[in-house]
FIRO-8214 format. One record per residue: residue in three letters; x, y, z of N, C-alpha, C in turn. Coordinates in steps of 0.2 Angstrom, whole numbers, padded with zeros to 4 digits. Layout:
N
{'ALA'; {X; Y; Z}; {X; Y; Z}; {X; Y; Z}}
...
This chain:
90
{'MET'; {-0476; -0649; -0088}; {-0473; -0653; -0094}; {-0476; -0653; -0098}}
{'ARG'; {-0470; -0655; -0104}; {-0473; -0653; -0113}; {-0475; -0660; -0115}}
{'VAL'; {-0484; -0660; -0117}; {-0483; -0666; -0122}; {-0482; -0663; -0129}}
{'ALA'; {-0479; -0668; -0131}; {-0478; -0671; -0137}; {-0484; -0672; -0143}}
{'ARG'; {-0483; -0666; -0147}; {-0493; -0668; -0153}; {-0489; -0671; -0158}}
{'GLU'; {-0494; -0675; -0158}; {-0490; -0678; -0169}; {-0495; -0674; -0173}}
{'PRO'; {-0489; -0673; -0179}; {-0493; -0668; -0183}; {-0498; -0669; -0187}}
{'ALA'; {-0503; -0662; -0187}; {-0511; -0663; -0190}; {-0512; -0669; -0197}}
{'ASN'; {-0507; -0669; -0201}; {-0507; -0676; -0204}; {-0502; -0681; -0204}}
{'ALA'; {-0501; -0683; -0196}; {-0499; -0691; -0197}; {-0504; -0693; -0195}}
{'GLY'; {-0503; -0699; -0197}; {-0507; -0706; -0202}; {-0511; -0705; -0203}}
{'ALA'; {-0511; -0698; -0209}; {-0518; -0699; -0213}; {-0515; -0703; -0221}}
{'VAL'; {-0517; -0707; -0222}; {-0517; -0710; -0227}; {-0518; -0707; -0236}}
{'SER'; {-0512; -0704; -0240}; {-0508; -0702; -0244}; {-0516; -0702; -0250}}
{'ALA'; {-0516; -0698; -0255}; {-0521; -0697; -0259}; {-0521; -0702; -0264}}
{'GLU'; {-0526; -0707; -0266}; {-0525; -0710; -0273}; {-0522; -0708; -0282}}
{'PRO'; {-0519; -0713; -0281}; {-0515; -0707; -0289}; {-0522; -0706; -0292}}
{'THR'; {-0520; -0700; -0294}; {-0527; -0699; -0302}; {-0525; -0704; -0307}}
{'ILE'; {-0531; -0702; -0310}; {-0532; -0707; -0319}; {-0528; -0705; -0320}}
{'GLU'; {-0526; -0700; -0321}; {-0519; -0698; -0327}; {-0512; -0699; -0326}}
{'GLU'; {-0511; -0699; -0317}; {-0503; -0703; -0315}; {-0506; -0706; -0317}}
{'ARG'; {-0508; -0713; -0314}; {-0512; -0720; -0317}; {-0509; -0724; -0326}}
{'VAL'; {-0514; -0719; -0330}; {-0511; -0720; -0336}; {-0502; -0716; -0339}}
{'ASN'; {-0500; -0711; -0334}; {-0493; -0711; -0337}; {-0487; -0716; -0335}}
{'ALA'; {-0493; -0719; -0327}; {-0488; -0727; -0325}; {-0488; -0729; -0331}}
{'ALA'; {-0494; -0732; -0334}; {-0495; -0737; -0339}; {-0489; -0736; -0344}}
{'ILE'; {-0492; -0732; -0346}; {-0486; -0728; -0352}; {-0478; -0728; -0351}}
{'ASP'; {-0476; -0726; -0345}; {-0469; -0729; -0344}; {-0468; -0734; -0347}}
{'LYS'; {-0471; -0740; -0344}; {-0469; -0748; -0345}; {-0468; -0748; -0353}}
{'VAL'; {-0469; -0747; -0357}; {-0470; -0745; -0366}; {-0464; -0741; -0365}}
{'ARG'; {-0465; -0735; -0364}; {-0460; -0731; -0366}; {-0451; -0732; -0367}}
{'PRO'; {-0448; -0735; -0363}; {-0444; -0737; -0364}; {-0440; -0740; -0372}}
{'GLY'; {-0446; -0744; -0374}; {-0446; -0746; -0383}; {-0447; -0741; -0386}}
{'ILE'; {-0453; -0737; -0385}; {-0451; -0730; -0390}; {-0446; -0727; -0389}}
{'LEU'; {-0442; -0727; -0385}; {-0437; -0721; -0384}; {-0432; -0724; -0390}}
{'MET'; {-0431; -0732; -0390}; {-0426; -0733; -0393}; {-0425; -0734; -0399}}
{'ASP'; {-0433; -0733; -0401}; {-0435; -0732; -0408}; {-0433; -0726; -0410}}
{'GLY'; {-0433; -0720; -0405}; {-0431; -0715; -0407}; {-0440; -0709; -0406}}
{'GLY'; {-0443; -0712; -0404}; {-0449; -0708; -0403}; {-0452; -0707; -0396}}
{'GLU'; {-0457; -0702; -0394}; {-0458; -0704; -0389}; {-0466; -0700; -0388}}
{'VAL'; {-0469; -0701; -0382}; {-0477; -0703; -0382}; {-0478; -0698; -0374}}
{'TRP'; {-0481; -0692; -0376}; {-0486; -0688; -0369}; {-0490; -0691; -0368}}
{'LEU'; {-0493; -0690; -0365}; {-0502; -0691; -0361}; {-0503; -0683; -0361}}
{'ILE'; {-0510; -0682; -0368}; {-0511; -0675; -0366}; {-0518; -0673; -0363}}
{'LYS'; {-0525; -0676; -0362}; {-0529; -0678; -0359}; {-0532; -0684; -0358}}
{'VAL'; {-0536; -0686; -0353}; {-0539; -0690; -0352}; {-0547; -0690; -0350}}
{'GLU'; {-0553; -0689; -0354}; {-0558; -0688; -0358}; {-0561; -0695; -0357}}
{'ASP'; {-0569; -0693; -0352}; {-0574; -0699; -0355}; {-0571; -0707; -0359}}
{'GLY'; {-0567; -0709; -0354}; {-0563; -0716; -0353}; {-0558; -0717; -0360}}
{'THR'; {-0556; -0711; -0361}; {-0552; -0710; -0368}; {-0548; -0705; -0366}}
{'ALA'; {-0540; -0708; -0367}; {-0532; -0707; -0367}; {-0531; -0702; -0372}}
{'PHE'; {-0530; -0696; -0375}; {-0528; -0696; -0378}; {-0521; -0693; -0379}}
{'VAL'; {-0515; -0696; -0382}; {-0508; -0695; -0381}; {-0506; -0692; -0390}}
{'GLN'; {-0500; -0690; -0386}; {-0498; -0686; -0395}; {-0490; -0691; -0395}}
{'MET'; {-0488; -0692; -0399}; {-0485; -0694; -0401}; {-0477; -0691; -0405}}
{'LEU'; {-0472; -0693; -0406}; {-0467; -0688; -0403}; {-0460; -0693; -0406}}
{'GLY'; {-0457; -0689; -0411}; {-0450; -0690; -0415}; {-0449; -0694; -0419}}
{'ALA'; {-0450; -0701; -0419}; {-0447; -0707; -0426}; {-0456; -0709; -0424}}
{'CYS'; {-0458; -0709; -0419}; {-0465; -0710; -0421}; {-0473; -0707; -0422}}
{'GLY'; {-0466; -0700; -0422}; {-0474; -0695; -0427}; {-0477; -0696; -0434}}
{'GLY'; {-0472; -0697; -0437}; {-0472; -0700; -0445}; {-0472; -0706; -0448}}
{'CYS'; {-0471; -0711; -0440}; {-0471; -0718; -0444}; {-0474; -0721; -0445}}
{'ALA'; {-0477; -0726; -0450}; {-0481; -0730; -0455}; {-0483; -0734; -0446}}
{'ALA'; {-0479; -0737; -0443}; {-0479; -0742; -0439}; {-0483; -0737; -0431}}
{'ALA'; {-0482; -0733; -0431}; {-0486; -0726; -0424}; {-0492; -0732; -0424}}
{'ASN'; {-0496; -0733; -0426}; {-0505; -0734; -0425}; {-0501; -0742; -0422}}
{'VAL'; {-0499; -0747; -0424}; {-0497; -0753; -0421}; {-0494; -0754; -0414}}
{'THR'; {-0492; -0750; -0414}; {-0486; -0747; -0409}; {-0493; -0743; -0404}}
{'LEU'; {-0496; -0739; -0406}; {-0503; -0735; -0402}; {-0505; -0739; -0398}}
{'LYS'; {-0510; -0746; -0404}; {-0514; -0749; -0400}; {-0513; -0755; -0398}}
{'GLY'; {-0506; -0759; -0401}; {-0504; -0767; -0402}; {-0499; -0766; -0393}}
{'ALA'; {-0496; -0759; -0391}; {-0492; -0761; -0383}; {-0496; -0753; -0381}}
{'ILE'; {-0495; -0748; -0382}; {-0497; -0745; -0375}; {-0505; -0741; -0375}}
{'GLU'; {-0510; -0745; -0381}; {-0517; -0746; -0378}; {-0519; -0754; -0374}}
{'THR'; {-0515; -0758; -0375}; {-0515; -0763; -0372}; {-0513; -0763; -0365}}
{'VAL'; {-0506; -0761; -0364}; {-0504; -0761; -0356}; {-0508; -0751; -0351}}
{'VAL'; {-0509; -0749; -0354}; {-0514; -0744; -0353}; {-0522; -0746; -0349}}
{'CYS'; {-0525; -0750; -0355}; {-0532; -0750; -0356}; {-0534; -0758; -0350}}
{'ALA'; {-0524; -0761; -0349}; {-0524; -0767; -0345}; {-0525; -0765; -0335}}
{'ASP'; {-0521; -0760; -0335}; {-0518; -0756; -0331}; {-0524; -0749; -0325}}
{'VAL'; {-0526; -0747; -0333}; {-0528; -0744; -0330}; {-0537; -0741; -0333}}
{'PRO'; {-0542; -0747; -0329}; {-0547; -0752; -0331}; {-0553; -0747; -0334}}
{'GLU'; {-0553; -0742; -0331}; {-0556; -0736; -0333}; {-0556; -0732; -0338}}
{'ILE'; {-0550; -0732; -0345}; {-0549; -0732; -0350}; {-0550; -0738; -0353}}
{'ARG'; {-0555; -0734; -0359}; {-0556; -0740; -0367}; {-0555; -0740; -0371}}
{'GLU'; {-0549; -0732; -0370}; {-0546; -0733; -0379}; {-0543; -0729; -0378}}
{'VAL'; {-0534; -0730; -0379}; {-0529; -0724; -0381}; {-0532; -0721; -0390}}
{'VAL'; {-0532; -0715; -0391}; {-0532; -0711; -0396}; {-0527; -0706; -0400}}
{'GLN'; {-0522; -0706; -0404}; {-0516; -0701; -0406}; {-0520; -0695; -0409}}
{'ILE'; {-0519; -0689; -0403}; {-0521; -0682; -0406}; {-0512; -0678; -0410}}
């Protein structure tokens, strides 16, 4: 008689998303508006409670980039990822 076994990882809880994944998910919430204006934003790194992003395309040289960064990106990221205190453009 054969006994069926569960796979070794059966019932295992999936790993929590990394802080980088959570920051990217938050950025994804504002990305459609940025893309509509011809821009893009990439998360470069997270270090000591700061998310470092690069703004590209139309956002790269736009005078309103800081408004987008602080008013939209930072607001959403800090609300969704409480470990992040600041978003900085590099």
